[in-house]
N, C-alpha and C positions, 0 to 999 in steps of 0.2 A: 373502233370509230363508231360514233353515234350519229345517225342521220334520220331525218324524217321530213315529210312534206307537210306544209301547213296549208289550210284553205286560203285561197287567194281572195283578195278584196276586189279584184277586178271583176267587172260585170261581163258575163258572156252574152255577146250580141247574137240574136237569132234573126235570120233573114225572114222576110214576110212570106217567102215560099215554104218556110219550114225547114230550110237547110242551114246548117251551121256554116259560118264563114271560117275557112281554114286559118286565115291570117289572125282573126280575132281569137280563135281557139289557142293558137300558139302563143299569142301575147298574154293570154290568161293563165298559161302554165306557170306555176310558181317555181322559183329557183330550187335547186338541189343543194342542201347545206350539210356540211360534215364538220365535226370537231375532232381534231387529231389529239390535242392536249388541252387541258388535263383529261385523263381517262375517267370514266364514271366511278364514283365511290372512292376517289383518291383522297388522301389525307395530307394536310400541310400544317406547319406550325406558324403561329402569328409572327409576322415580320419576315418570313421566308419569301423568296421570289417565286411567284406563281406565273408560269408562262402559259399564254392562251394562243393556240394555233388552230386555224380553221380555213375552210375554203368554200366557195359556192359557185355554181354555174347557172346561167340563165337558160331560157328555153332553147336558145340557139347553140348552147354549149360553150359560150364565152365566159371567161372567168370574171367574177365580180371582185372589185378591189376597193381599197380606201374607204370613203364614207358609206359605201354601199353595204359594208359589213359592220354591225354594231354589237358590241359585247355588253352584257348587263348581268347583274346579280340581284336576286330578289331581296337581299339584305342591304346591299350597298349602292344599288342603282346602276347608272351608266358607268362602265369601266373603260370605255374607249372604242375606237374604230380601227378597222384594218384587219388584214389576215393574221398578223402576229402582234400581240401586245403582251405586257407583263405588269404585275402589280405586287407591291410589298405591303400594302395597307388594308388588306381584307380584314374585316372584323371577325372576331371569334364566333363560331357557330356553323350551322349547316347552310351552304349556299347552293341555290339552284341557278346555275350559270346558263345563259342562253346566248347564242349567236344568231342574230337576225339579219337576213340578207334581203335587200330590196333592189329589183332590177329597174331598167329605164322606163318600163311600162307601168311601174308602181306595184307590181306583184311582189309579195313578200312571203318568206318562209323562215322557219327557225329550227335550230337543233339545240339540244340541251343535255347537260350532265349535272350530277350532284357531287359536290366536294365538301369536305369538312375542314375547318380551320380551328386549331386548338392551341392553347398556351403550350410552350415547349416543356417537355418533361426532362428531368435530369437523367442523362445516360446511365444505364445499368441499374436504375431504381425500380423498374417494373417487376412485379412479382405475382405469379399465378398460384392460387391456392386450390382448395377442393372444388368449390363452385363460385369463387369470387376472385377478383384481381385488384391490385392496388399499385399506385405509382406516385412519384413526387413531382410537383411542378418545379420550375426553375427557382421559385422563391422558397422551396422547402415545405410547401403545403401538401399534405397527404390527401389523395383522392382514391376512393374505392368504388367498385361496382360489382353487381352480381347478387348472389344469395345473401340474405341478412338475417336468417332465422335465429342466429345466436348473437346478433349484434356485431358481427365481424367487420361490418363496414364502418363502424365507429361513429354513426350519425346520431346517436342518442335515442334510436328506436330500432324496431325489428323489421322495417319496411325494406324489401329488396328493391334494387334499382338496376335497370338495363342500360343506364347511362352513368358516367362518373359523377359522384357526389363528394363534397369535402368532408373530411373527418372532423368531428366536433372537438372543441376544446382550445383552439387557437395555437396549438403547439406547432413548432417547425421541426422537421426531421431531416436527418442525413442519410438514413437507410430505412427500408421497410422489408418485411418478410411475411408472406401469407401462408397460413397453415390450412388444415382441413376445415376447421370451424372457428379459427381465431387469427388475429393479426398482431404483429409486434413491430416496434420501430425504435430507433435510437434518436432521441431528441438532440437538438443543437447544444443543449446543456450537458450532454454526455450521459444522461439518465435514460433508462429503457422503460418503455411503456408497452402494454399489451391490452387487447380488447377482444371481446367475443365470448365463445364458450369457455367455461372454466370447470367443467365437470370433474376433471382429474387434476386440477391445479395448474393447468398449462399457462395461465396468465402470470404465475409467479408472484401473486399478491399476498401470499401467506393465508389464503382462504380458498373456498370452493365457490365463491359467489361470481357469477358471470357479470360482464360489464359491457354495455353498448357504447361506452366512450373510453378513451385511453385511460388506463389505470397504471399507476407507478409500480414497476417490478420491485419486490421487496428484496433488495440485494445489497451487500456490503461492498461490492465491487462494481466497476463500470465495464460495460461490454463494448468492444469495437466491432464485433460481428455477431449477428443473430440469425438463427434459422428456426422457423416454425414448422412443425410437422403435424401428424395426426394425433391430437391430444397431448402433445408435449413440445417443448422448446429447448434449444441449446444456444449457448453463447460463448464467445471467446473474449478474454481480457487482452489488453495491449501486450502483456507478457506471454500470451499464448496458453494461459490456463483455461481449461474447458469446464463449463458448468451446464447442467441440464435440470429440467424440472417438468412435472406433469405426470402422465401415465407411464408406468415403468414395466409394461408388459414385456416379458422375455428379457428383462434387464437392459432395455434400450437406453436408459439414462446413464448406464455405465458407472454407477456409484457403488457397485459391489453387493447390492441386494436387490430385492424385488419390490420394495416399498415405493409407493407414489410419493412425489414431493410437491408441496405447495409453494415452495420458494427455491431459488437456485441452490443446487448442491454440487460440490466439486466432483468431477469425473476422476475415477481412480487411475493410478499409474504414474502420476507426476509428469506426464508428457507435455512438451511445449508444441502446440499446434499452430499452423498458419491458416487452416480452414476447417470448418466443421459443417456437416450437412445432415438434416433430418429429412423425412418424407412421410407420405401416408403409408407407413410401413412399420415393421417391428425391429428394424435395425438402424443404427446410426454409424456414420463413417467420418473420419477426419484424417488430415494429412499433417505430419509434423513439420517443423521448420527445416528438417533435413530431407523433406519430400518423401517420407515413407508413409505408406497407407496403413491405417488401423480402422477396424470396424468392431462393433459389439452389438449384442441383442440376439435376435432369432437367426438361426443358421440352418433351418430345416430344408432349405433348397440351395445350400452352399452360398448364400448371398453375402456371407462374411469374407468369402474368398480365401479360406484357410487351406485349400487343397484337399487331396485324398489321403487316407480314407476319412469318412465323415465320423469323427470322434467327438465333436462338440455340437450339440443340438442348439445350444444358446450360450451366450457369454455375458456375465455380469460386469465385465470390464474390458477395455480395449485389447484386441489381439491383432498382431501384424498380418496384413494381407500377404498371401504366399506368392510373391513375385519379386523380381529384381527391378521392376519398373519404378521409376521415380514419378510421383504424381504432383500435380498442382491442386487438384480437388477430386473428391469422390462423392457421388450422389446416390442415395438409396432409392429404389423403387419397390414395387410390390413383388417380393421374392427374388429380387435381383438388384445389382448395383452396377453403376458405370462410373468410370473415372477418366480424367484427362491427364495425360502424361506431361512432363515438363517439356517434351518435344512436340506437343500438340496432337498426339495420337490418342484415339478413343479406345478404351478397353471396357468390356462388360463381363459379368459373371453371375452365376445363379441360374434360376429357371429361365428357359428360353421359349415360353409360350408366346405365340403370335409374332415371333421374330424379334422380341425386345432386346436381345443381345447384339443384333446387327451383324451376325456372322453367317447367315443363311442356313445354319444348322438348326432349323426350327424344331423345337421339342427336345433338343439335346441339352441337358444341364451341364454347365461348366463350373468346376469347383475352384477355379482360380482365374485370374484375368486373362481374357482372350481378345485379341485385337479385332476391332470392328473392320468390316470390309472397306476397302478404299484407301488411297494414298493421300487423304486429306490432311491438312494441318489445321487443326481447330484452335480457336481462341477461347472458346467457351463451351460448356456442356451443361444441360439441364435435363433432369429426369422426372417424368410424370408417373402416374400409377402403373401403366403398362406400356409406355412408350418413352422414347428419348429423342431430344433434339440437340444439335450441336451447330455452332457457328464458325465458319472459316472467317476470313477477314470481314466480309459483310454479307455472306450468303449463308442461309440456314438450311440444314438438312435434318430430316427426321426419319425414324424407323420404329417398328414395333406395331402394336395394335392400332387399328385405324377405323373403328366401328362408327365414329361420328365425325370423321374427317380431320382428326387431330394431327395427321401427318402433313396436311396442307397441300396435297398433290392433286386435289380435285377428284378424289375417289374415296371409297371406304374399304379399299383392299389393304389388308395388313402387309407389311413389308419386312423382309428379313435382312435388308441392307439399306443404307442411307439413300433417301430420295430428296431431291431438291424441292424446297417449298416454292409453290407457284407465285407468279406475280412480278418477277424481276425486280423485287425490292432490295434495297441496301439496308441492312440492319446492323445496329451497333450493339445490341444485346437481345437475349431471348430468355424466356422463362416458361417452363412447362408446369402445368397444373395437373389435376387428376386426369382430365380428358380434354383439356384445351391448352392453348399456348398463346402468349402475347409477346410481342417484340417491339423494340423502339428503333426508329431510324436514327442515323447520326445527328439529325436535326431535332430529335425528340418527339417525333410523331408516333403514335401508338397504333399497331395493327394486331388483331387477334383472330384466331381460327379454332375450329373444333366444336366441342359441346357448348350449347348456349341456352339450355333449358331454364337457367336461372338468370340469364342476362349477363353472364360472366365475360362475354366478348365486348360488352360496352357499346354496341352499335345501335342501341335503342330498340332491339327486337329480342325475341327468344328463339330465333331460327338458327339451327346448327349451320356452320360455314365450313366448307371443304377447302377453302383457301383464304389467305389473309384478307381482312376487311378492316377499314379504318374505324377506330373507336369514335364515338360521338363526341361532340364538343362538350366541355364542362365550363361552368361559370368561373370567372376570375374572382377569387375571394377578396 
């Protein structure tokens, strides 16, 4: 709750003898005002119901009601009066909400909170990259924020932004994926576009020229899924065929050799996949339509999950993960991987520095999938560089490294088991970046937490946040 006393406009009467009149002093005492909802820094989507609840007491302790309580917004003016009101017509942007109380003697005071109203985002479209974040509006317009040194925001320049800005070019998208220094998306036409860094050919444009606006991927097929990682990208066709392009360190493109690719190249093995995931890592993982896990690339820390003994230091093509677990998806991290089983259980393997495997055996490497602590049934999992987040129905848990608050538990202590993210928010999707995370509520409001040195949290600052904070409003295109 947020409360404060304001200076009263009433005049303090002073007796000629120099003594204060106790009665006039009491009458001059301003009311005590508190706002219960909304809480400070809350985020809402345009058109959603915003409930305002507050109360006030006068100098005698009596409750003030009705016209004595007035709600207002610095953007929209008077919102109504009374202890409880609601609105569905707040304009897009940041609102400084005040509740002003005036007692019978004319003394007044106010309490205030700040909220943000944004256009709704499409559920599950938020994506966190190295130091930037992107999401789709309900109309399919792409917005990005954070570091833009390689043009990964797609704005036509290299100016970073701590608030969401629209991607240039007028394209409408159905999905987005943010990598280390580039971004890719699938347009409504079915074609794929990428923008940002292209040092290793990760944009797939058949060149090494970077682009600060969306550039068409040079492919003979269309992709229904895309995943952008650290200097490389992978995609799946509707039939489940996998293609990768960009930097091929340790064979992470899975094409059977170590050559970089400037355009999509078919992954070896002829498998039919239902998901494929990259990361800021040297390995790639995918799940077949039969729910079997495969990984390829670097295996120096058992991150491919091949089991013991360590006979393969890296693989140029997909190898089966050593487990009987059926997977929905597998996500690579730095020297580790985590997957979500078809039953909703989380499994991790590889290096366990900082507790990133979520099994409390910190420092103990696992050569094959090891169940994460807890009896949670997850709907989604997302892996950052050294941490992991997973979502149950609408609650997000995170574990692993926490040096900049990326676990969202209002601390910087690393955790070897899942910790619930603070704030009592309901989330419909979550995406882990290098050292930050962003999540969407079911209504499409964005919240982010963790590292913010490049403005990747989108809250208009460059201050790291140890718990979720609403992203700033962005303009309607």
